[in-house]
C-alpha positions in Angstrom: 37.8 -202.5 -61.3 40.6 -201.3 -59.3 41.4 -198.7 -61.6 37.9 -197.4 -60.8 38.3 -197.2 -57.4 41.7 -195.5 -57.5 40.0 -193.2 -59.7 36.9 -193.0 -57.5 39.3 -192.6 -54.1 41.8 -189.6 -55.9 38.9 -188.0 -57.6 36.7 -187.6 -53.9 40.3 -186.5 -52.3 40.8 -183.6 -54.9 37.6 -182.3 -54.5 37.8 -182.5 -50.5 41.8 -181.2 -50.6 39.9 -177.9 -53.0 37.3 -177.4 -50.7 39.7 -177.2 -46.9 42.1 -174.7 -49.1 39.0 -172.6 -50.1 37.9 -173.1 -46.5 41.3 -171.5 -45.4 41.1 -169.3 -47.6 38.4 -167.6 -47.0 37.9 -168.4 -43.0 41.7 -168.8 -42.1 43.8 -171.8 -41.0 41.8 -172.3 -37.2 37.8 -172.0 -39.2 34.9 -173.7 -37.7 36.6 -174.7 -34.4 40.0 -174.8 -36.0 40.3 -178.2 -35.6 40.3 -179.8 -39.4 38.3 -183.6 -38.7 35.2 -181.9 -37.2 32.4 -181.2 -39.6 32.1 -177.2 -38.6 35.4 -177.5 -40.2 34.4 -177.8 -43.7 31.7 -175.5 -43.4 29.7 -174.9 -46.9 32.0 -177.6 -49.0 30.6 -180.5 -46.9 26.9 -179.0 -48.0 29.0 -178.0 -52.1 29.7 -181.5 -51.8 26.0 -182.8 -51.7 24.5 -179.9 -53.1 26.5 -178.4 -56.0 24.1 -175.7 -57.0 24.9 -173.9 -53.5 27.7 -173.0 -53.2 28.9 -169.6 -52.3 27.9 -166.9 -53.9 30.7 -164.5 -55.4 28.5 -161.4 -54.8 25.6 -160.6 -53.9 25.7 -157.3 -55.0 22.4 -155.6 -56.0 20.1 -158.4 -53.2 20.2 -156.1 -50.9 20.9 -152.7 -48.9 23.6 -153.5 -46.8 26.2 -155.8 -45.8 23.9 -156.5 -42.1 20.9 -156.8 -44.2 22.8 -160.0 -46.1 23.9 -161.2 -43.0 21.0 -161.0 -41.4 18.6 -162.7 -43.7 21.0 -165.4 -45.4 23.6 -166.0 -42.9 26.0 -164.9 -46.1 29.2 -162.4 -44.9 31.0 -160.0 -46.3 33.0 -162.6 -47.8 30.3 -163.9 -49.8 30.2 -167.5 -47.9 28.5 -168.2 -45.2 29.7 -167.5 -42.4 30.6 -171.2 -40.2 28.7 -171.6 -36.8 28.6 -174.1 -34.1 25.4 -174.6 -31.8 21.8 -173.8 -32.8 19.5 -176.2 -35.1 20.7 -178.6 -37.2 19.4 -177.6 -39.3 20.8 -174.5 -40.1 24.0 -176.2 -39.5 23.2 -178.1 -42.9 21.2 -175.8 -45.0 22.6 -172.4 -43.5 20.6 -169.7 -42.4 20.5 -166.4 -41.0 19.1 -163.9 -37.7 15.9 -164.1 -39.6 15.5 -167.4 -39.6 14.5 -167.1 -36.2 14.3 -164.0 -35.3 11.6 -162.7 -38.4 11.7 -160.3 -40.9 11.2 -157.8 -37.8 13.8 -159.1 -35.0 10.8 -159.2 -32.7 11.3 -163.4 -32.4 8.6 -164.8 -29.8 8.0 -168.1 -32.5 9.5 -171.1 -31.4 12.4 -172.3 -33.7 11.6 -175.8 -35.1 14.8 -178.4 -33.2 15.2 -175.0 -31.5 14.1 -175.8 -26.8 13.5 -172.0 -26.6 11.8 -169.6 -28.0 13.9 -166.0 -30.0 13.6 -163.4 -27.9 13.4 -159.8 -29.8 16.1 -158.5 -31.0 15.8 -155.1 -32.1 18.3 -152.5 -31.7 16.4 -150.7 -29.0 15.3 -152.8 -27.1 18.6 -154.3 -27.1 20.1 -152.0 -25.2 17.1 -151.1 -23.0 15.2 -148.2 -24.4 12.4 -149.9 -24.7 10.7 -153.2 -22.5 9.4 -156.6 -24.0 7.8 -159.1 -22.6 9.8 -162.3 -23.6 7.6 -165.7 -22.2 5.3 -164.4 -20.6 7.7 -162.2 -18.4 8.6 -158.5 -19.2 11.9 -157.9 -19.7 14.7 -154.7 -20.1 18.5 -155.7 -21.6 21.1 -153.9 -20.3 23.4 -154.5 -23.6 26.5 -152.8 -25.4 27.2 -152.5 -29.2 30.5 -154.6 -26.9 27.5 -157.2 -25.6 25.7 -157.6 -29.2 29.0 -158.8 -30.7 30.4 -161.0 -27.4 26.2 -162.4 -27.7 26.4 -163.4 -31.8 29.6 -164.6 -31.3 30.1 -166.1 -27.6 26.1 -167.1 -27.4 26.4 -165.2 -24.2 23.5 -162.6 -22.1 24.1 -158.9 -21.1 24.3 -160.5 -17.5 27.2 -162.9 -18.9 24.7 -166.1 -18.5 25.5 -169.0 -21.3 21.9 -169.2 -24.0 21.0 -171.7 -24.7 21.7 -174.5 -27.9 19.3 -172.7 -29.9 21.2 -169.7 -30.6 24.3 -169.7 -33.1 27.1 -168.7 -32.6 28.6 -167.2 -35.6 32.3 -167.1 -36.6 32.1 -163.5 -37.6 34.2 -160.9 -38.9 34.4 -157.3 -36.9 33.3 -156.0 -40.0 30.6 -158.2 -40.6 29.7 -157.5 -36.7 29.6 -154.3 -37.4 27.3 -154.4 -40.4 25.1 -156.5 -38.7 24.3 -154.5 -35.5 24.0 -151.6 -38.1 21.3 -152.9 -39.6 19.6 -153.7 -36.6 19.6 -150.5 -35.9 17.0 -150.2 -38.5 14.5 -153.3 -37.2 10.9 -151.6 -36.3 
């Protein structure tokens, strides 16, 4: 019995080491929040141990017209791995997803999100940069975002005026390349 316990512990240790190394290779040494003991650090690896069918995809070539569209729909970056997040609804941290999960296929938001505490807003580029007004939670709003402010919102959860957004909005740990691709995709939403 003791041999099986030791063998099982060694297998788990090897799997955990493999997952950790793959995450470091994919996301750098400061994965997630940068602390190895926090769940966000283990990213897809923890999910993979629970459900090996949900492993990162090396390529989504042909499935989407652009990297930005791939990120918007799946939350999978140009690396082929899910983009790490913190904050956001728990189901998103557990099962993954992209912007479409909350903002919809056209980016208009406006529908309450399960386990969320605010209603997602319209993230079409023309609305974000102030070319078009929209109604959010009964109020007419006009945003004044720049590309840099949109990137800050995605990664830090800050509105154009610097106010902290509700935690329903995940903070995406996204590369500059992926941010640029996502903004280009937001420009296509009508």
